C-alpha angles and dihedrals in degrees: 000000000000123000110281119250123221118239091245092051091046092050091049092046091049091053090051093045091052088062098049127107097248095037098167094057093041094053093042093051093044091050094047090049090054093045091052091050094081138020108293105253128156089248092053092050090049093049094048093045092048093047095047090046090053089049091052092048094047097043119120106227119202111255093236093059119092092252098194093051092045092049092050091047092052092052090046090054091051090048091051093053096043089048090056091049092049090047088054090051090047092050092047089051090050090050091053092046090054091057096256086121135012138228131195115229096255091047091052091050091050091051090049090051090049091052091049089050090049090054091052092046092051090050089054094042096049086046133172103332095039124052117205103260116253093240091058091051089048091052091052090050093048092049091050091048092052091047091052088055095049113114121249106242091203091058091051091234094136109085093201092056093248098283091263096279123133131199092267087064093055093086091047091052089049090047091053091049091050091052089051092048094047098045092089090052091055091047092052091047089055091050095250116145112236 
C-alpha cells in the first residue's frame, strides 16, 4: 500500500490537480493514489471521492483556462478512479461469491449496508450539477449482487471451505485488486509502454 494522505492534503492536492494542463489524468492519478493509501472499504472510497469532489468544486481555475472543459475533465478523472475502485470491489465480491473466500451472514449484511451507504454518499458527493454516472451505479449493483450470492461459511455452503478468508480480509482483497488494476495507469503516467 502507498502512504496514506490526510484529508487536508488530499483537498489541497485536488484543488491543484483541477488547475493542471491534463486535468483528467492528474485528478485520476491523485484519486487512485489516495484510494490505494488504505484498505479499500466503502467508507474509504466515499471519503476520498467526497474530498476530491470538494477540491474540484473549490479550485480556483486560471481565467485563461477553458473553465468548463477543465471542470468536466476533473470530474471525469474522479469518475475514472472511482470506477476502478468499484471494479475492484466488484471483483472481490465475485471472488467471495465463487467460494474463493467466505463471509459469515452478519459480515455479508454489513458489507451490503456499506455498499448501499457508499451509493448514497456518491449521490451526495456528485451533487446537484453532477449525477453519479450510470456505470458507477451499475458497479455498485453488481458488487451487491455478488455479495448476496456469497456462501455463508458458518452454514458450510462453500464446498472449498471458504479459502480461509474472513470478512475483514474483503477490503484487503479489494485493495490488492485495485493495485493490480491501476498498475498500467502508473506505467502510462511514467511514460512506460505497456
